[in-house]
DRENLUM-742621 format. One record per residue (C-alpha): x, y, z; residue in one letter; residue number from 1. Coordinates in Angstrom, 3 decimals. Each point is the difference from the previous one (the first is absolute). Layout:
N
         x         y         z  res    n
         X         Y         Z    a  NUM
...
END
This chain:
184
         x         y         z  res    n
     5.623   -30.075    12.300    x    1
     2.186    -3.123    -0.718    x    2
    -2.978    -2.256    -0.039    x    3
    -1.775     2.326    -2.473    x    4
     3.101     0.047    -2.134    x    5
     0.295    -3.806     0.128    x    6
    -3.794    -0.422    -0.925    x    7
     0.365     2.462    -2.826    x    8
     3.078    -1.688    -1.369    x    9
    -1.595    -3.477     0.269    x   10
    -3.170     1.328    -1.720    x   11
     1.924     1.542    -2.855    x   12
     2.083    -3.129    -0.524    x   13
    -3.071    -2.165     0.022    x   14
    -1.651     2.329    -2.521    x   15
     3.025    -0.095    -2.250    x   16
     0.157    -3.831     0.048    x   17
    -3.704    -0.215    -0.769    x   18
     0.351     2.503    -2.803    x   19
     2.903    -1.845    -1.443    x   20
    -1.839    -3.296     0.193    x   21
    -3.030     1.368    -1.743    x   22
     2.145     1.643    -2.717    x   23
     1.958    -3.240    -0.458    x   24
    -3.179    -1.833    -1.016    x   25
    -0.544     2.336    -2.948    x   26
     3.612     0.223    -1.208    x   27
     1.013    -1.973    -3.085    x   28
     2.515    -2.758     0.642    x   29
     3.512     1.040    -1.065    x   30
     3.057    -2.179    -0.445    x   31
     1.835    -0.574     3.302    x   32
     2.919     2.527    -0.567    x   33
    -2.473     2.766    -0.970    x   34
    -2.182    -0.743     2.950    x   35
     2.951     0.240     2.386    x   36
     0.966     3.457    -1.307    x   37
    -3.617     1.180     0.203    x   38
    -0.313    -1.228     3.561    x   39
     3.323     1.665     1.008    x   40
    -1.094     3.311    -1.698    x   41
    -3.460    -0.143     1.724    x   42
     1.514    -0.855     3.343    x   43
     2.341     3.017    -0.271    x   44
    -2.988     2.269    -0.912    x   45
    -2.103    -1.299     2.820    x   46
     2.876     0.580     2.456    x   47
     0.388     3.599    -1.195    x   48
    -3.768     0.677     0.195    x   49
    -0.149    -1.574     3.401    x   50
     2.948     2.009     1.221    x   51
    -1.790     3.211    -1.222    x   52
    -3.153    -0.966     1.779    x   53
     1.917    -0.621     3.215    x   54
     1.679     3.406    -0.420    x   55
    -3.356     1.635    -0.037    x   56
    -0.897    -1.833     3.176    x   57
     3.379     0.944     1.627    x   58
    -0.643     3.637    -0.924    x   59
    -3.383    -0.180     1.583    x   60
     1.443    -1.566     3.184    x   61
     2.717     2.684    -0.009    x   62
    -2.525     2.910     0.017    x   63
    -2.301    -1.762     2.504    x   64
     2.958    -0.592     2.307    x   65
     1.197     3.635    -0.339    x   66
    -3.480     1.202     0.952    x   67
     0.274    -1.723     3.337    x   68
     3.801     0.013     0.727    x   69
     2.658     2.519    -0.347    x   70
     2.822    -2.243    -1.247    x   71
    -0.968    -1.996    -3.100    x   72
     3.276    -1.831     0.154    x   73
    -1.430    -2.144     2.829    x   74
    -2.489    -1.569    -2.414    x   75
     1.114    -3.593    -0.043    x   76
    -3.091    -1.085    -2.053    x   77
     1.250     2.287    -2.854    x   78
     3.416    -1.582     0.290    x   79
    -1.455    -3.452    -0.591    x   80
    -1.815     1.251    -3.064    x   81
     3.145     1.755    -1.276    x   82
     1.928    -3.168     0.331    x   83
    -2.714    -1.950    -1.848    x   84
    -0.166     2.558    -2.826    x   85
     3.749    -0.126    -0.569    x   86
    -0.126    -3.870    -0.091    x   87
    -2.770     0.132    -2.588    x   88
     1.616     2.930    -1.987    x   89
     3.721     0.453     0.700    x   90
    -0.202     3.228    -2.036    x   91
    -2.439     1.823     2.284    x   92
     2.349     2.734     1.172    x   93
    -2.439     1.792     2.355    x   94
    -0.590    -3.187     2.045    x   95
     3.699    -0.357     0.612    x   96
     0.258     3.586     1.070    x   97
    -3.041    -0.121     2.225    x   98
     1.030    -3.318     1.607    x   99
     3.602     1.269     0.629    x  100
    -1.439     3.100     1.716    x  101
    -2.244    -2.108     2.190    x  102
     3.015    -2.217     0.873    x  103
     2.064     3.043     0.947    x  104
    -2.856     1.304     2.145    x  105
    -0.051    -3.350     1.870    x  106
     3.834     0.409     0.464    x  107
     0.635    -3.033    -2.182    x  108
     2.739     1.798    -1.980    x  109
     1.801    -3.194    -1.220    x  110
    -3.194    -1.374    -1.418    x  111
    -0.677     3.338    -1.714    x  112
     3.405    -0.081    -1.502    x  113
    -0.501    -3.514    -1.279    x  114
    -3.450     0.888    -1.354    x  115
     1.355     3.039    -1.849    x  116
     2.972    -2.047    -1.349    x  117
    -2.554    -2.382    -1.475    x  118
    -1.977     2.845    -1.383    x  119
     3.024     1.604    -1.707    x  120
     1.128    -3.384    -1.332    x  121
    -3.447    -0.620    -1.569    x  122
    -0.258     3.705    -1.147    x  123
     3.521     1.266    -0.748    x  124
    -1.325     2.988    -1.958    x  125
    -2.354     1.172     2.749    x  126
     0.883     3.575     1.147    x  127
    -2.394    -0.389     2.873    x  128
     1.660    -3.138     1.433    x  129
     3.588     1.240    -0.369    x  130
    -1.078     3.212     1.772    x  131
    -1.786    -1.992     2.778    x  132
     3.008    -2.355     0.411    x  133
     2.469     2.900     0.092    x  134
    -2.100     1.815     2.626    x  135
    -0.041    -3.176     2.152    x  136
     3.729    -0.548    -0.392    x  137
     0.885     3.570     0.786    x  138
    -2.557     0.858     2.554    x  139
    -0.274    -3.208     2.060    x  140
     3.166    -1.994    -0.719    x  141
     2.530     2.844    -0.552    x  142
     1.311    -1.924    -3.009    x  143
     0.868     3.074    -2.014    x  144
     2.055    -1.665    -2.664    x  145
    -2.756    -2.374    -1.067    x  146
    -2.602     2.689     0.452    x  147
     1.908     2.206    -2.369    x  148
    -0.058    -2.686    -2.700    x  149
    -3.783    -0.220     0.263    x  150
    -0.641     3.710     0.209    x  151
     2.225     0.477    -3.129    x  152
    -1.962    -2.758    -1.728    x  153
    -3.275     1.539     0.908    x  154
     1.291     3.361    -1.252    x  155
     0.846    -1.613    -3.387    x  156
    -3.467    -1.575    -0.121    x  157
    -1.944     3.156     1.034    x  158
    -2.508     1.078    -2.648    x  159
    -0.711     3.488     1.118    x  160
     1.948     3.179     1.093    x  161
    -1.354     0.000     3.535    x  162
     1.317    -3.525     0.741    x  163
     3.261     0.764    -1.722    x  164
     0.582     3.077     2.113    x  165
    -1.098    -1.723     3.255    x  166
     2.190    -3.047    -0.722    x  167
     2.960     2.166    -0.987    x  168
    -0.106     1.722     3.390    x  169
    -0.264    -3.421     1.737    x  170
     3.026    -1.214    -1.973    x  171
     1.975     3.059     1.115    x  172
    -1.081    -0.482     3.618    x  173
     0.782    -3.718     0.123    x  174
     3.452     0.613    -1.673    x  175
     0.731     2.505     2.730    x  176
    -1.061    -2.467     2.734    x  177
     2.140    -2.704    -1.593    x  178
     3.008     2.323    -0.071    x  179
    -0.533     1.004     3.568    x  180
    -0.142    -3.674     1.011    x  181
     3.265    -0.726    -1.786    x  182
     1.690     2.892     1.761    x  183
    -0.920    -1.348     3.460    x  184
END
C-alpha cells in the first residue's frame, strides 16, 4: 500500500511539473512582481487540487482497508496521506479529523491532541474540529475544562438543529463531569 501511494504521489507530482513547464512556455512574460504573485497563486491552487486528489485516494484506501479489517483506525497508510493533505492544504478539516482518529486508534493520544490543536489553529471556525478536539479532551484525556471550551465553541458554530441539540447535551454532560471533578 505504501509503495503504491508513493508511486502515485511521485507520478502526480511529475505530471504537475510537466504540465506547469508546458504551460510556462505559452505564457506571456509579465513584469517580475506580477510573475511572483501569479506563481504564488498557482502554487496555492495546485496544492489545493493535489490535496483533494490525495483525499480521494485516502478515501479509497479507507474503504479498501475497512473491507478487510474491522478497525480502520489501524490504517497507517491513510494517516500518512492525511498528514500530507493537511501540509498541502491546512484548511482540509476532514483530514485533520481522520488523522486524529487514526492516531487515537494507535494509542498515540498526545500526537492526536497536537494534530487537532494544529487543525483548530488553522481552522478556528470549524465546528467539526472543535467537536473532535473536545471529544478527545473529554473522552481520552479527562480534561473537562478545555473540552468544555471546545464543545461550547462547536455549539456556537453548529449550522443545524441536530448538531446544536447534540452539542448542547454534550456541554451539559461535560459541565457535570467538571463539577464532579472539582468536588473530589
